[in-house]
SERO-4910 file (N, C-alpha, C, O; in steps of 0.05 Angstrom, whole numbers):
BEGIN
 pado doro    nc1    nc2    nc3   cac1   cac2   cac3    cc1    cc2    cc3    oc1    oc2    oc3
  Met    A   -206     86   -121   -230     75   -131   -245     95   -148   -246    119   -142
  Asn    A   -258     86   -168   -270    110   -189   -294    115   -183   -310     97   -189
  Leu    A   -304    140   -171   -333    143   -162   -348    163   -177   -336    183   -183
  Pro    A   -372    160   -183   -389    182   -193   -395    204   -175   -395    202   -151
  Glu    A   -401    224   -186   -406    251   -172   -431    251   -158   -435    260   -135
  Thr    A   -449    238   -174   -482    234   -162   -492    207   -167   -484    191   -184
  Val    A   -507    205   -152   -525    173   -154   -554    184   -143   -558    199   -124
  Thr    A   -572    175   -158   -604    176   -154   -614    155   -137   -611    131   -144
  Ile    A   -628    162   -114   -642    145    -96   -670    147   -100   -681    169    -98
  Asn    A   -684    125   -106   -713    122   -110   -723    107    -85   -718     83    -81
  Asp    A   -738    124    -67   -744    116    -38   -772     96    -47   -790    107    -59
  Val    A   -776     69    -41   -800     56    -44   -813     44    -20   -826     24    -21
  Met    A   -807     58      1   -825     51     30   -854     52     28   -868     35     38
  Leu    A   -866     74     13   -892     76     12   -907     51     -4   -931     46      0
  Arg    A   -890     36    -20   -903      9    -34   -886    -16    -23   -896    -32     -7
  Asp    A   -864    -19    -31   -853    -49    -19   -846    -44      6   -843    -66     18
  Gly    A   -841    -23     22   -836    -22     51   -857    -27     68   -855    -37     90
  Leu    A   -882    -18     57   -906    -23     78   -920    -47     71   -936    -56     87
  Gln    A   -915    -59     49   -935    -81     39   -938   -107     57   -957   -122     57
  Leu    A   -916   -110     73   -920   -131     95   -921   -124    122   -917   -141    140
  Glu    A   -928    -98    127   -930    -89    157   -960    -99    162   -977   -101    144
  Asp    A   -965   -106    189   -989   -113    202  -1006    -87    196  -1025    -87    181
  Lys    A   -997    -63    210  -1013    -40    210  -1021    -24    183  -1003    -15    168
  Ile    A  -1043    -23    179  -1050    -12    154  -1051     18    156  -1067     28    172
  Leu    A  -1033     34    141  -1028     64    151  -1055     74    127  -1063     63    106
  Ser    A  -1061    100    142  -1080    118    131  -1070    133    112  -1045    135    110
  Val    A  -1088    145     94  -1074    163     78  -1062    183     85  -1040    190     75
  Asp    A  -1074    195    105  -1064    216    122  -1035    212    135  -1020    231    138
  Glu    A  -1028    184    143  -1002    180    151   -983    176    126   -960    182    128
  Lys    A   -992    167    104   -978    158     82   -970    191     69   -947    199     63
  Asn    A   -991    204     67   -985    228     56   -961    245     70   -942    256     57
  Asp    A   -964    245    100   -946    263    120   -923    250    111   -905    265    103
  Leu    A   -918    228    109   -891    211    105   -877    222     79   -853    229     76
  Ala    A   -898    221     58   -891    226     28   -878    256     30   -855    260     21
  Ile    A   -895    275     42   -888    299     41   -862    304     58   -846    323     55
  Arg    A   -860    288     75   -825    294     93   -805    287     74   -785    300     71
  Leu    A   -809    262     58   -786    253     37   -783    274     19   -761    281     10
  Ile    A   -808    287     11   -806    305    -13   -792    328     -4   -778    341    -20
  Glu    A   -793    336     22   -781    359     36   -752    352     41   -736    371     42
  Ala    A   -745    327     45   -722    322     50   -703    318     22   -679    313     23
  Asn    A   -719    320     -3   -708    330    -30   -702    303    -42   -682    301    -57
  Val    A   -718    281    -35   -719    257    -47   -736    263    -74   -756    276    -75
  Lys    A   -724    252    -94   -741    267   -124   -754    245   -134   -769    249   -153
  Thr    A   -753    219   -123   -767    197   -135   -779    178   -115   -764    164   -103
  Leu    A   -803    178   -113   -820    160    -98   -835    143   -110   -852    151   -126
  Glu    A   -833    116   -102   -853     95   -111   -878     97    -87   -875     85    -66
  Val    A   -901    109    -93   -920    116    -74   -942     93    -68   -957     96    -49
  Gly    A   -943     74    -81   -961     50    -77   -961     33   -102   -943     34   -118
  Ser    A   -985     18   -105   -987     -4   -127  -1017     -4   -131  -1033     -4   -112
  Phe    A  -1023     -6   -156  -1055    -15   -164  -1056    -41   -169  -1057    -52   -191
  Val    A  -1057    -55   -142  -1065    -85   -142  -1088    -87   -130  -1099    -68   -119
  His    A  -1100   -113   -132  -1121   -117   -122  -1121   -118    -90  -1105   -132    -78
  Pro    A  -1139   -101    -77  -1140    -97    -43  -1136   -118    -32  -1120   -118    -13
  Lys    A  -1149   -142    -40  -1154   -166    -27  -1127   -182    -23  -1124   -199     -5
  Leu    A  -1108   -175    -43  -1084   -188    -48  -1065   -171    -28  -1055   -183     -9
  Val    A  -1061   -145    -33  -1044   -125    -16  -1062   -105      1  -1063    -83     -9
  Glu    A  -1072   -107     19  -1092    -90     35  -1075    -62     40  -1087    -41     40
  Gln    A  -1049    -63     43  -1036    -42     50  -1035    -22     26  -1027      1     30
  Met    A  -1043    -31     -1  -1042    -12    -20  -1066     -2    -26  -1066     16    -43
  Ser    A  -1088    -10    -18  -1116     -1    -23  -1122     26    -28  -1140     32    -43
  Asn    A  -1105     43    -14  -1113     71    -15  -1091     85    -35  -1089    109    -34
  Thr    A  -1077     73    -50  -1059     83    -68  -1070    105    -85  -1057    126    -91
  Gly    A  -1096    100    -94  -1108    123   -112  -1110    151   -100  -1101    173   -108
  Glu    A  -1127    144    -74  -1124    170    -61  -1100    188    -50  -1099    213    -47
  Leu    A  -1080    168    -45  -1054    181    -39  -1046    191    -61  -1038    215    -59
  Phe    A  -1043    180    -88  -1030    195   -110  -1046    223   -118  -1035    242   -129
  Asp    A  -1076    221   -110  -1091    246   -118  -1076    265   -106  -1069    285   -117
  Arg    A  -1071    259    -78  -1060    285    -58  -1034    292    -67  -1028    316    -66
  Leu    A  -1015    273    -77   -988    279    -85   -982    293   -111   -963    307   -116
  Lys    A  -1003    286   -127   -997    297   -153   -992    322   -161   -981    327   -182
  Lys    A  -1001    345   -139   -990    368   -145   -960    374   -144   -951    394   -155
  Tyr    A   -949    358   -132   -918    357   -134   -906    356   -160   -893    336   -164
  Glu    A   -907    371   -180   -902    365   -208   -874    356   -215   -870    339   -233
  Ala    A   -854    368   -198   -826    364   -202   -817    337   -196   -795    329   -204
  Met    A   -837    317   -180   -828    296   -169   -831    273   -191   -847    278   -209
  Asn    A   -819    251   -190   -822    231   -207   -840    212   -183   -829    204   -162
  Leu    A   -866    208   -188   -884    191   -172   -888    170   -185   -896    174   -208
  Ile    A   -885    144   -177   -885    121   -189   -904    104   -176   -902    102   -151
  Thr    A   -926     87   -191   -939     70   -178   -935     39   -196   -933     37   -220
  Leu    A   -934     18   -178   -926     -8   -188   -956    -17   -197   -977    -11   -186
  Ile    A   -953    -34   -223   -977    -49   -232   -972    -79   -239   -949    -85   -246
  Pro    A   -989    -96   -237   -979   -124   -247   -990   -128   -268   -983   -149   -280
  Asn    A  -1008   -113   -280  -1023   -118   -307  -1035    -96   -322  -1028    -73   -317
  Leu    A  -1053   -103   -341  -1060    -82   -360  -1086    -70   -342  -1093    -48   -349
  Lys    A  -1100    -81   -321  -1122    -70   -308  -1110    -50   -292  -1120    -27   -291
  Gly    A  -1087    -57   -279  -1075    -41   -259  -1062    -12   -273  -1060      9   -261
  Ala    A  -1055    -15   -296  -1044      9   -312  -1071     29   -320  -1070     53   -320
  Gln    A  -1094     12   -327  -1113     30   -332  -1129     41   -308  -1143     61   -312
  Arg    A  -1128     31   -284  -1137     44   -260  -1116     68   -254  -1124     90   -248
  Ala    A  -1089     61   -256  -1070     85   -251  -1077    106   -268  -1076    129   -259
  Ala    A  -1084    102   -296  -1087    125   -317  -1109    144   -306  -1107    168   -305
  Asn    A  -1133    128   -297  -1153    140   -288  -1146    160   -263  -1163    176   -255
  His    A  -1126    159   -253  -1118    173   -229  -1096    197   -241  -1089    215   -226
  Gly    A  -1089    195   -263  -1070    215   -280  -1039    203   -273  -1021    219   -277
  Val    A  -1033    182   -264  -1013    174   -259   -989    175   -286   -994    164   -307
  Ser    A   -973    185   -283   -951    190   -308   -929    175   -309   -911    180   -325
  Gln    A   -926    156   -290   -906    136   -291   -911    112   -274   -922    112   -251
  Leu    A   -903     89   -288   -914     63   -279   -888     45   -274   -868     51   -286
  Asn    A   -890     26   -257   -869      6   -257   -884    -22   -258   -902    -27   -243
  Phe    A   -876    -37   -276   -892    -62   -284   -868    -81   -277   -846    -79   -287
  Val    A   -876   -101   -256   -860   -119   -247   -868   -149   -252   -892   -156   -251
  Phe    A   -851   -164   -256   -858   -194   -262   -829   -206   -255   -811   -192   -248
  Ser    A   -827   -233   -259   -803   -247   -251   -792   -261   -267   -805   -273   -284
  Ala    A   -761   -265   -265   -751   -278   -282   -753   -307   -278   -748   -323   -297
  Ser    A   -761   -316   -251   -770   -342   -245   -796   -349   -251   -814   -334   -243
  Asn    A   -803   -372   -265   -833   -374   -275   -848   -384   -249   -872   -380   -245
  Thr    A   -832   -397   -230   -846   -405   -203   -854   -385   -187   -876   -384   -176
  His    A   -834   -366   -184   -846   -341   -167   -861   -326   -180   -876   -311   -167
  Asn    A   -862   -325   -210   -880   -307   -225   -909   -317   -223   -928   -301   -222
  Leu    A   -913   -346   -224   -937   -358   -219   -948   -352   -192   -972   -348   -189
  Gln    A   -930   -351   -173   -943   -347   -144   -947   -319   -142   -963   -312   -125
  Asn    A   -935   -301   -155   -939   -271   -150   -961   -260   -169   -977   -244   -160
  Val    A   -961   -270   -197   -983   -259   -214  -1001   -275   -234  -1017   -267   -251
  Arg    A   -992   -304   -225  -1010   -326   -234  -1002   -327   -265  -1018   -337   -281
  Gln    A   -978   -315   -272   -976   -322   -302   -944   -335   -303   -928   -332   -285
  Thr    A   -941   -349   -326   -911   -357   -326   -898   -328   -336   -911   -309   -344
  Thr    A   -868   -329   -334   -853   -303   -349   -862   -299   -374   -870   -276   -380
  Glu    A   -862   -317   -392   -870   -316   -420   -895   -296   -422   -895   -275   -436
  Glu    A   -914   -304   -408   -942   -295   -409   -941   -263   -399   -954   -245   -410
  Ser    A   -922   -259   -378   -919   -229   -370   -902   -216   -388   -904   -191   -389
  Leu    A   -881   -228   -407   -874   -215   -423   -891   -205   -447   -890   -182   -457
  Leu    A   -907   -226   -454   -932   -213   -473   -948   -195   -464   -956   -177   -479
  His    A   -957   -198   -437   -970   -174   -426   -956   -148   -423   -967   -126   -424
  Phe    A   -930   -150   -419   -914   -124   -421   -921   -110   -448   -928    -86   -450
  Glu    A   -919   -125   -468   -923   -114   -498   -949    -97   -495   -948    -73   -500
  Thr    A   -971   -109   -487   -996    -96   -488   -996    -72   -469  -1006    -51   -479
  Ile    A   -987    -71   -445   -980    -54   -427   -966    -26   -437   -973     -3   -432
  Lys    A   -944    -35   -454   -930    -12   -463   -942      4   -488   -940     28   -493
  Asp    A   -956    -17   -500   -978      3   -523   -996     17   -512  -1003     38   -524
  Phe    A  -1008     11   -487  -1029     26   -474  -1014     48   -461  -1027     69   -459
  Cys    A   -988     48   -451   -973     72   -437   -966     88   -459   -968    113   -456
  Asp    A   -958     80   -482   -950     96   -505   -976    111   -512   -975    135   -513
  Glu    A   -998     98   -516  -1023    116   -526  -1031    139   -509  -1043    159   -518
  His    A  -1022    135   -477  -1036    153   -457  -1008    172   -445  -1009    183   -423
  Asn    A   -988    172   -460   -964    188   -455   -953    179   -426   -941    197   -414
  Ile    A   -956    156   -414   -945    146   -393   -921    132   -393   -918    113   -409
  Lys    A   -899    140   -375   -874    123   -378   -878     99   -362   -890     96   -341
  Leu    A   -864     81   -376   -863     56   -365   -841     45   -355   -827     39   -374
  Asp    A   -832     40   -335   -811     25   -320   -814     -2   -319   -837     -9   -319
  Val    A   -796    -21   -318   -802    -48   -318   -780    -58   -297   -757    -48   -298
  Ser    A   -787    -76   -280   -774    -86   -261   -775   -116   -263   -796   -129   -265
  Ile    A   -750   -127   -263   -749   -162   -268   -741   -167   -240   -720   -159   -230
  Ala    A   -760   -181   -226   -759   -195   -197   -740   -217   -198   -731   -223   -221
  Thr    A   -732   -231   -178   -713   -254   -176   -690   -250   -197   -687   -269   -212
  Ser    A   -678   -236   -200   -658   -227   -225   -632   -240   -214   -612   -244   -228
  Phe    A   -634   -245   -189   -606   -258   -177   -613   -280   -159   -593   -287   -145
  Gly    A   -632   -293   -155   -639   -316   -149   -669   -318   -138   -683   -300   -128
  Cys    A   -677   -348   -142   -709   -351   -131   -710   -363   -106   -692   -379    -99
  Pro    A   -731   -357    -89   -734   -377    -69   -744   -401    -74   -739   -418    -57
  Phe    A   -760   -409    -94   -764   -434   -105   -747   -445   -125   -748   -469   -126
  Glu    A   -734   -435   -140   -716   -449   -160   -690   -447   -157   -674   -460   -170
  Gly    A   -684   -426   -137   -651   -428   -134   -643   -405   -153   -657   -386   -159
  Glu    A   -618   -410   -161   -601   -395   -184   -616   -392   -206   -629   -410   -217
  Val    A   -614   -366   -214   -627   -360   -242   -606   -358   -263   -587   -343   -259
  Ala    A   -608   -374   -287   -583   -370   -302   -582   -339   -313   -602   -325   -318
  Glu    A   -555   -330   -314   -546   -306   -327   -557   -303   -356   -562   -280   -364
  Glu    A   -563   -325   -373   -564   -322   -396   -599   -318   -398   -609   -306   -417
  Arg    A   -612   -328   -380   -642   -323   -379   -648   -290   -371   -668   -278   -379
  Ile    A   -631   -280   -359   -632   -252   -350   -627   -234   -376   -640   -214   -381
  His    A   -607   -244   -392   -602   -228   -414   -624   -232   -435   -630   -214   -451
  Phe    A   -636   -258   -436   -659   -259   -456   -680   -241   -451   -690   -228   -470
  Ile    A   -690   -239   -423   -712   -224   -415   -706   -194   -419   -723   -179   -428
  Val    A   -683   -187   -412   -673   -155   -412   -674   -152   -449   -688   -133   -458
  Lys    A   -664   -166   -464   -667   -157   -489   -697   -155   -499   -701   -138   -516
  Arg    A   -717   -169   -493   -740   -168   -502   -752   -147   -490   -770   -137   -503
  Ile    A   -745   -137   -464   -753   -111   -451   -743    -83   -469   -757    -64   -476
  Ile    A   -716    -88   -472   -702    -64   -481   -709    -57   -512   -708    -34   -522
  Asp    A   -717    -80   -526   -728    -77   -552   -749    -60   -557   -751    -47   -578
  Arg    A   -773    -59   -532   -791    -39   -533   -786    -10   -517   -805      4   -512
  Lys    A   -759     -2   -509   -757     21   -502   -771     27   -476   -787     46   -477
  Pro    A   -768     14   -450   -781     23   -427   -767     54   -420   -751     65   -434
  Asn    A   -776     62   -400   -764     89   -389   -740     82   -373   -718     94   -376
  Thr    A   -743     60   -354   -719     48   -338   -724     21   -333   -747     12   -329
  Leu    A   -701      3   -333   -702    -23   -325   -691    -27   -304   -671    -14   -299
  Thr    A   -700    -47   -284   -691    -51   -255   -688    -77   -256   -705    -92   -265
  Leu    A   -661    -88   -244   -656   -116   -233   -661   -117   -204   -649   -102   -189
  Ala    A   -677   -135   -197   -684   -133   -170   -676   -162   -156   -681   -184   -166
  Asp    A   -663   -158   -132   -658   -178   -117   -677   -186    -95   -674   -183    -71
  Thr    A   -699   -197   -106   -722   -199    -88   -716   -215    -58   -725   -208    -36
  Ile    A   -702   -232    -61   -699   -246    -35   -674   -241    -21   -667   -254     -1
  Gly    A   -659   -219    -33   -632   -211    -16   -611   -240    -18   -605   -254      1
  Val    A   -605   -243    -38   -582   -268    -37   -561   -262    -54   -542   -277    -55
  Ala    A   -563   -236    -69   -543   -229    -86   -516   -226    -70   -514   -224    -45
  Asn    A   -498   -225    -88   -474   -217    -74   -456   -200    -95   -464   -198   -118
  Pro    A   -432   -189    -85   -421   -165    -96   -412   -172   -120   -417   -156   -139
  Lys    A   -395   -199   -127   -384   -206   -148   -406   -212   -169   -403   -207   -193
  Gln    A   -431   -223   -158   -448   -229   -182   -464   -206   -191   -470   -203   -214
  Val    A   -471   -187   -172   -477   -165   -184   -459   -144   -205   -468   -129   -222
  Tyr    A   -438   -148   -198   -417   -135   -214   -417   -146   -243   -418   -131   -262
  Gln    A   -416   -172   -247   -414   -191   -265   -438   -184   -289   -435   -179   -313
  Leu    A   -463   -186   -273   -487   -188   -285   -491   -157   -299   -495   -153   -323
  Thr    A   -489   -136   -277   -504   -112   -289   -477    -98   -306   -482    -78   -319
  Ser    A   -454   -108   -307   -433    -98   -329   -436   -104   -350   -433    -90   -369
  Ser    A   -448   -136   -348   -448   -145   -376   -467   -137   -396   -464   -136   -420
  Ile    A   -492   -129   -377   -519   -118   -394   -514    -86   -397   -528    -75   -414
  Ile    A   -499    -75   -385   -494    -47   -385   -476    -44   -413   -482    -29   -431
  Asn    A   -453    -61   -413   -440    -59   -439   -450    -66   -464   -441    -59   -485
  Leu    A   -475    -83   -460   -486    -86   -487   -509    -62   -492   -517    -56   -515
  Tyr    A   -517    -52   -469   -537    -30   -473   -529     -4   -462   -546      7   -448
  Pro    A   -505      7   -467   -499     31   -457   -510     55   -452   -504     72   -435
  Asn    A   -531     56   -473   -553     82   -473   -574     79   -460   -588    100   -457
  Glu    A   -583     58   -449   -601     49   -432   -604     60   -405   -585     73   -397
  Arg    A   -626     59   -389   -623     71   -362   -632     45   -345   -652     31   -350
  Phe    A   -616     41   -326   -614     17   -310   -617     24   -287   -609     47   -282
  Asn    A   -626     12   -271   -631     15   -236   -632    -13   -222   -640    -34   -232
  Leu    A   -621    -10   -196   -621    -39   -179   -635    -36   -155   -634    -17   -139
  His    A   -650    -58   -151   -664    -60   -127   -657    -85   -106   -661   -109   -110
  Phe    A   -647    -74    -87   -634    -99    -70   -647   -101    -44   -658    -80    -36
  His    A   -648   -125    -27   -659   -124     -1   -633   -135     17   -615   -150      9
  Asp    A   -636   -127     37   -611   -134     56   -616   -152     73   -609   -149     97
  Thr    A   -628   -173     65   -641   -202     83   -617   -212     97   -620   -222    119
  Arg    A   -590   -211     81   -572   -227     88   -545   -206     94   -521   -214     95
  Gly    A   -554   -180     96   -531   -162    104   -514   -155     85   -493   -144     92
  Met    A   -518   -159     57   -502   -149     35   -514   -129     21   -504   -124      0
  Gly    A   -535   -116     30   -544    -93      9   -523    -71      3   -516    -64    -19
  Leu    A   -515    -58     27   -495    -34     21   -467    -43     -2   -457    -29    -20
  Ala    A   -460    -70      7   -437    -80     -9   -448    -84    -43   -434    -77    -62
  Asn    A   -468    -95    -44   -488    -95    -69   -485    -69    -82   -473    -66   -103
  Ile    A   -496    -51    -71   -496    -24    -79   -474    -10    -88   -477      7   -106
  Leu    A   -446    -14    -76   -428     -9    -86   -411    -27   -112   -396    -18   -129
  Ala    A   -420    -54   -108   -411    -71   -135   -432    -60   -162   -424    -64   -185
  Gly    A   -455    -48   -157   -473    -37   -174   -461    -10   -190   -461     -6   -215
  Ile    A   -449      7   -169   -439     33   -174   -412     25   -194   -406     38   -214
  Lys    A   -399      6   -185   -374      0   -202   -382     -9   -227   -369     -1   -247
  Ala    A   -402    -27   -229   -411    -32   -255   -420    -10   -272   -419    -12   -296
  Gly    A   -429      9   -261   -437     30   -280   -463     38   -273   -471     58   -285
  Val    A   -482     26   -252   -504     41   -248   -505     59   -226   -494     55   -204
  Arg    A   -521     81   -234   -528    107   -220   -552    114   -207   -555    136   -198
  Ser    A   -573     93   -206   -599     94   -197   -603     69   -182   -598     47   -191
  Phe    A   -612     73   -154   -620     47   -133   -651     55   -122   -661     78   -123
  Asp    A   -662     32   -114   -686     34   -102   -674     28    -70   -658     11    -63
  Thr    A   -687     46    -55   -680     42    -25   -706     45    -12   -724     55    -24
  Ser    A   -709     37     16   -727     44     30   -728     54     58   -714     43     74
  Leu    A   -740     71     65   -739     89     88   -747     67    113   -767     53    114
  Gly    A   -721     70    133   -723     51    153   -714     21    143   -713      4    161
  Gly    A   -709     14    120   -704    -12    117   -729    -27    111   -728    -50    104
  Leu    A   -748    -16    112   -774    -33    115   -776    -49     84   -765    -40     64
  Gly    A   -793    -74     86   -801    -81     61   -799   -112     60   -789   -124     79
  Gly    A   -808   -127     35   -807   -154     31   -830   -159     12   -847   -143      8
  Cys    A   -829   -184      2   -844   -192    -18   -868   -217     -4   -862   -237      8
  Pro    A   -890   -209    -10   -907   -230      4   -911   -253     -7   -927   -269      3
  Phe    A   -896   -260    -36   -895   -285    -47   -869   -293    -48   -861   -306    -68
  Ala    A   -850   -288    -27   -827   -296    -30   -819   -302     -3   -811   -282      9
  Pro    A   -818   -325     10   -815   -331     40   -787   -320     49   -767   -327     37
  Gly    A   -786   -305     69   -763   -295     84   -745   -272     72   -724   -263     80
  Ala    A   -762   -264     45   -752   -237     38   -757   -214     51   -776   -200     44
  Thr    A   -741   -208     71   -749   -185     89   -728   -165     84   -705   -171     78
  Gly    A   -739   -136     86   -717   -114     91   -709   -106     66   -694   -122     55
  Asn    A   -716    -82     51   -699    -71     31   -677    -55     42   -677    -45     65
  Val    A   -660    -53     28   -634    -36     37   -645     -9     45   -665      0     33
  Cys    A   -632      5     66   -646     24     76   -636     55     69   -613     62     67
  Thr    A   -659     72     66   -649     94     49   -628    110     63   -607    116     52
  Glu    A   -633    117     91   -619    133    101   -587    121    110   -570    137    119
  Asp    A   -582     91    106   -563     82    113   -546     81     81   -521     82     79
  Val    A   -559     80     65   -544     90     35   -536    115     33   -514    123     26
  Val    A   -555    128     39   -542    163     32   -525    166     56   -511    186     51
  His    A   -519    156     79   -500    164     95   -473    156     86   -453    170     88
  Met    A   -475    127     71   -452    116     60   -443    131     38   -419    139     37
  Leu    A   -461    137     18   -452    154     -2   -445    183      1   -429    192    -16
  His    A   -454    197     18   -448    224     23   -420    221     42   -406    241     40
  Ser    A   -412    202     57   -389    202     69   -365    192     50   -342    199     54
  Met    A   -372    176     28   -354    176      2   -353    201    -16   -340    201    -37
  Gly    A   -366    219     -9   -364    239    -30   -384    243    -50   -382    264    -62
  Ile    A   -405    226    -55   -428    222    -75   -451    232    -64   -461    225    -43
  Asp    A   -458    252    -80   -479    269    -78   -508    259    -82   -513    252   -105
  Thr    A   -523    257    -68   -551    247    -75   -572    268    -80   -590    266    -96
  Gly    A   -569    291    -63   -582    315    -67   -605    313    -41   -623    330    -37
  Ile    A   -602    295    -30   -618    288     -5   -609    299     24   -585    298     28
  Asn    A   -625    309     43   -618    321     64   -619    299     85   -642    291     89
  Leu    A   -598    288     99   -592    263    110   -610    268    140   -624    250    151
  Asp    A   -607    293    150   -617    297    177   -644    295    171   -655    285    190
  Asp    A   -663    301    153   -690    303    151   -696    271    147   -717    262    157
  Leu    A   -679    254    132   -685    225    128   -693    215    157   -713    203    164
  Ile    A   -670    222    173   -669    208    199   -695    214    215   -709    196    225
  Thr    A   -700    242    217   -722    249    229   -747    232    221   -761    220    237
  Thr    A   -753    234    193   -772    219    181   -774    188    188   -796    178    192
  Ser    A   -751    176    189   -750    151    197   -762    144    225   -775    123    230
  Ala    A   -755    165    246   -761    158    272   -791    162    275   -803    151    292
  Ile    A   -803    179    258   -834    183    257   -846    157    246   -865    145    257
  Leu    A   -834    149    225   -840    124    211   -845     98    236   -864     83    241
  Arg    A   -818    103    247   -818     79    269   -839     82    292   -846     61    303
  Asp    A   -850    107    301   -864    110    317   -894    100    307   -908     85    320
  Ile    A   -902    110    282   -927    106    266   -930     76    269   -952     67    276
  Leu    A   -910     61    263   -913     29    259   -910     17    288   -919     -6    291
  Gly    A   -899     30    310   -898     18    333   -880     -6    335   -885    -25    350
  His    A   -856     -4    320   -833    -19    326   -811    -14    313   -810      2    294
  Glu    A   -790    -26    320   -761    -13    313   -755    -21    284   -761    -43    276
  Leu    A   -744     -3    270   -730     -6    244   -706    -19    245   -695    -25    266
  Ser    A   -696    -27    216   -671    -40    217   -645    -17    213   -620    -21    213
  Ser    A   -659      8    209   -637     26    204   -616     32    222   -621     35    245
  Ser    A   -588     32    211   -566     31    227   -565     63    238   -562     69    261
  Val    A   -567     79    218   -559    110    220   -585    118    241   -580    136    257
  Leu    A   -608    109    241   -627    115    263   -622    108    290   -630    121    310
  Lys    A   -606     82    292   -603     73    315   -575     88    329   -575     96    352
  Ala    A   -551     92    310   -525     98    317   -523    125    316   -507    135    332
  Gly    A   -538    143    297   -537    167    290   -512    173    268   -493    158    271
  Lys    A   -510    190    251   -492    197    234   -465    199    239   -463    204    263
  Tyr    A   -445    198    231   -415    205    240   -413    233    240   -416    246    219
  Asn    A   -407    243    262   -398    269    261   -373    279    259   -357    285    277
  Arg    A   -371    281    232   -347    294    219   -357    310    199   -381    308    194
  Lys    A   -343    326    185   -350    345    168   -355    330    142   -335    320    130
  Tyr    A   -380    329    131   -385    312    105   -378    333     83   -382    357     84
  Pro    A   -364    315     60   -354    330     36   -380    344     26   -376    365     15
  Ile    A   -405    337     27   -426    350     12   -442    359     37   -445    345     57
  Pro    A   -452    387     35   -468    401     55   -490    386     64   -500    371     48
  Gln    A   -499    388     87   -523    373     95   -542    396    107   -564    390    116
***
């Protein structure tokens, strides 16, 4: 198997991971978890979202959290936005990298942001202009790229159409997201490789949920297709409030364990990840889906120093 030397891990626990939790974490708790991830050498964190607090109460303290973390200049600290107002609020806090999310599925997009996909694409143009004017990097995530809880299969041609619209405006990174955990490795390889072949110089990222136990396999399929950047969530936390049954992002420590055991470097300290995952479990007061946290890492000599 032809494998890359390195892969980038973007931990989204502080946003996607926490948004369905019953317990609302304080800024102090979030800040402590973020610092521990930073000390574990996770270079990219999605630290929250600028959405209306009545919609996702867990994200109501994102601005204060970012204010505490922005001193870590070497980090890629990302906040999610659903619209221009969110981008403006983020800019007021000095956020330098945003993630604009909308759905390939019209029905899911209407449930999520009360807009059709076409309306979100038009809003993307406005948001991109705002970000360009304020020297803010704009990532774009296309939710339900591999399937929708309401419409079922999303045609590959539709994803290609949306990707072209986005790529034409030169986003920082474009993410294809498996919002409800229905993707399979063959589908992942076919879709992502076809897109990468069309746009070999663009930056792509993949976002998987492990709802049906295929997250790790889908990451391997993405690697084979040429993707070198993946969203993961500490402890396997996560889910979408507007997608029934969409539980559990692919777990950061499980992914790092797998990649390191294959000789692929992430730059992340696995022992520190496992420790932080245990702290997260204790804060939330329930077990996590992390396999490595439960079973421990495999005690052989890893090809990459830990």
